[in-house]
N, C-alpha and C positions, 0 to 999 in steps of 0.2 A: 509279628510285624516288626520291623526294624526301622529305627529312627536315630539318624546321626547328622552330625553337623548342622548346617543351618536350619533354623526353625523359627516358629512364630509362638510367642507366650500370649494368650488371651486371657485377660483378667477382668472378670465381672465383679463389681461390687454393688452389693444390694442389701436391703434389710432382711432380716429372718423372718419377719413377719408377711413379706411379699409372697403373693398366693398366685398360682394358676390352678383353675378349676380345683379349689379348696386343698390343693396340696401345696408344700413349700415351693416357691418358684425355683429356688436351686435344686430341688429334686427333679424337676422336669428339664432344666437345662442339663443335668447329667444324664438323664434318660436319653435325650436327643443327641448328646454328644456319643454316646454310646451306640446308640441305633445307627448313626452315620459313620461309624467305625474309626472315630478319632483315636489318637494314641492313649489318650486316658484323662480324667478329670478329678481334681481333688476340691473338696469345699472345705473353707477355714473359717472359724466362728470368731469374730473380733470381741475383744473386751470393752471397747470404747470407740467413738468416733462421731464424725459429723459429715455431712455433704452438702449439697446444694442448697437444702433448705436451712442450713445452720443450726438445726436442731441437734444438742449432743446427746448421743444415746449412751448408755455406761452400765456396766455389770456391778458396780460399786452398790453394796448393800444400802446404804443410807440414800441413794440416789436412784434407784431402779427406774430406767426410763423405758426399758423394753426395747424391742425391735433393734437388736444390735446388729452391727455390720456383719455381713457374710462375704467371703470371696469365694469365688470359683475360678480356679485355675485350670488353664487347658494348654498343652504345648503339642504342636503338630506341624505339618509343612504349612507353608503359606497357602498353597491352594486348596488344601482341605480347611483351614480355619476361615479364608473367604468365604468358601461355600456356605460355611456354618454361621456366618455373620447375618444371612436372610432369616434363619430361624430367630436369632436373638431379637432382630428388630420387630419380630411378631409377638416376642414375649415380654420384652422389657419397656416399661412405660417411664419408669424413673430409676436412676443409678448411675453408675460409671462404667464404661467399656474401654479397655486399654489394650492395645497391642505393642508387643515389644519383640524386636529381633533377639534372638538367642542363639546359643551354640550348644548343641546336645553332646554331652561328653559320655554318658552312659544311659542306656535305656534297656533294661533286663528285667523280664517278668520271673515270677516264681516257677520253680520246676514243680511239675506234676508229682502228688505224693504216691 
């Protein structure tokens, strides 16, 4: 797959304890993105944060609150990202979904061994 120039970055921020059929929700999001042929998806675990509920979640030892923030980042064409949003609407009950225009400078996979 080739991805160059204008694209959309989809960022989904949710809690690591969020589930979809007993699996982490972020795992289901990545699985569906892969199934739909999106360019790629990465999951990043946060160390501290709060959202619409205003409850602070932190990884600090003395105040472990659990349910740390997790971000799923996907970059692809506007058409593919827009098509994927319907899946997200089905999956996400709470969290934040953000779309940003981006310019892809390089998108290169690993060479087969």
